N, C-alpha and C positions, 0 to 999 in steps of 0.2 A: 792802627786801625781804634775806637776809643768806645769799651763798649761800658754802659748800664744796664744792673738789676731792678728788672719790674718784678714786681708781688711774686712772691716766690707760691706754688701752689704748694698742697698736702696731699702724702701717700695715706696708704690705711692708717699706719703706723702712727700720721700727722708726722715723719720726716718731710724736713722741704726737698723743695721740685724743686731744686735753681734754673731763674730761666735768665737772659742777661739780652738786653737791643745794643745796635752800634750806635754809636753814633746821628748819623742816614734816615732818612726816614723813607717810605715810597709807596706809592698802592699799594704792593707786590713784597712778597718779602720773603729773602732764601731761608730754609733754616735748616741748619743742622744738632740733629741730632741722634744721640745717643743713650745706651746704656737703655732700652725697651725690655728687654732679656736680662735681667741681672746675672746671671754668669759667663754672658759674652764681654770678660775685662779685657777682649785683645782690641773690639770695637769701640768701648771705655778710653783707651789707655789712646788708643792712633787720636780720637777726638778731646784729647786734652792734652797731646801736645800741638795738635791746631790750633788750638782752641789761644796755646797760651801761645804759638806766632803770629797768628792774627791780634791779637794784644800789644806785642813785641813791638812789631811795623807799622811804623805811623806815615812810610811812604805809599803804600796800598792801594786801591783801586776805592770810592766812599762806592759802598753797599750795603743797603739794608739787609739786616741777618740780625735772626735769632737764635740763638745759641741754650739747647738744654741738657747739658751735659751726662744728668742721669736721669731719664723719665721714671725708671723704678726703684728710684733707691731703696724700698722692703728686699728687693730682690738683692741688692747689688748686695746688701748687706752678705745678708742669711746664702749667700754664690746658686739662689736660684734663679731661673729661668723666667719664672712666675710673678706673682705678686703679691702681698700677704691671703690675700683672698685666695689662692692658688689658680689665679685666674692668672691667660697670654696676653698677653698687652696686646699682640699686637695680629688679635683671629676677636677685636671685645669691640671692635670701630662699627656705626652701623652704617653701615653697606649694603648698597642694594644683595648682593650675596647670601648675608648674614644668617650664620644659620646656629641654632643650642647643641648640633650635634658635633660630636670629635672625633678626629680620624684618632687619633693618641687622647690618655689623660695628659700630657701637657701643650697640647692643645687644646684644652678648655676655653671657652669663652665669654664663659661665665651667664647665669641668670638669662641679660639679656644685651643685644647689644646698649654699651657707651654702659656700663652695670659702675665701671671703676674710675675710682676721684683722679688718676692718674690720667684716663684719658682722657676725662672731662678736663681739665688743665690743657689739658693739652691744644682743644676745642675751642676751650675760651681765648686764650694766646691767639689762634687760629683765624678767629671772628675779630679779634680786633685788628691783630696783624694777618690779613690776610696772602696764603703763603703761592708764590709758583711755583717751588723749586725746593725739596725737602733730599735732603743727605742723608739719612737715615743709616747709621755704625752699624752692624754687627759681626755676629762671631759665624762663619760652620767652612765654607772651604771659599777657597781664593772664586769670585764672582760677583758680579757686578749686573744686580737684574732692576732694566728699568721699567717702569708707569707712566707711561702719556708721555708727550713731547720732551724727555729727557735722555733718547739715544745718541742725540752727536756727544753727549757729555759723557756717556758709559764707553762711547768709542775714546773718547779722549784722554783718558781714562785708565783704557787698556794697552794703548799707548805707546801706555810708560810700565805697568805694569803687569801684562802679559794676565790679566784677570780676563775671564771671557767673560762675554758681556752680550745675554740672554733678558728678552720678557716676557720670560715667566719661565720658574723652576723644576716645573714637570711635573706638580704636582699643585691641587688647588690651595687657594690661602683664604678665603675664606673673616669676612672680616678684619682687616689685613689692612696698612693705611699706603701700602699702593694701590689699591680698590676706589678706598676714602678718599683719597685726594684729587687726584682727575675727577670724581663723579661728584662734590659739593664743592669743588672752588678751583676746575677746571684747573690748576698744576700741576705739576707733575713730579714726581720721588723716581729716587733711585736710593735702592740698600746695596750698599759699598759690605758685601759680605767680609771678611778677617779673614787669617787661616788662622788654624787653630795651635796653639805653644802645644809645643813641644820640645824633646833636646836639647834636640837641636833648634830651631825656635824661640825667641826672645821677644818680649814686647814691645824691646827697642829693639831690633832687630825686625819686623813687623811696619815699624813706624819709621827704619830707614828704605828700608820698600816701597812706600808708598808715601812721601813726602814731598821727591823733585813734583812724581800729581798731584797732588793736591793744594803743593801750595802754587801752583806754575795753573792749575786749572781755579786758584781766589786770583788770581795776576789778567789771566785772557780776560778774550769778550765774551766767553760762553754763558758766562752770569750774570753778568748787565743782560746778552738780549733775550733771557727768558725773567726780564722786569721791565723791560721799556714797550 
């Protein structure tokens, strides 16, 4: 699959937010998103391996894909969940349930919805290349959290990696991408929660455990159905 760089965005600290588009265009797009939380290196690594594979295999089905490897480069460099304004980007989207109150400090939603340049850049992409399905890589515990019409994809992935597929994570997430994309673009979001590194689990282990699931998803008809 061939990818071309799009105009990069800028973070709070003026670091590049890279974005790439596949050679195929469409009315709707598949998004691969990593690094919303800068300290979740497991999800960033898995997306990097997936993206490298996509670029190396030219026999794959043609799909309109946008890849944003690391949305929060400042946080990634600092090993921090939040961006350089101490805002949780996944609580900052202009959803119907956005609130300025935070359950914990790490969930700081920012001074207003869509206050952060990283999210402004992503929504600029969304407006130009409307999302039908977003696969957003995170790290917490093995979990597939689906919002919108993508339970079928969650169950498909779960059949390979045995991660639990759930419609919510058990507590409110106001201002999250999972709320925003279905509301604004009538699309769906699958938050792919990788397990966290430990003494018995390496980044390579996490990728190898999910390699077949993700590669076979790309080869299946499930993604094509999301954009048809």
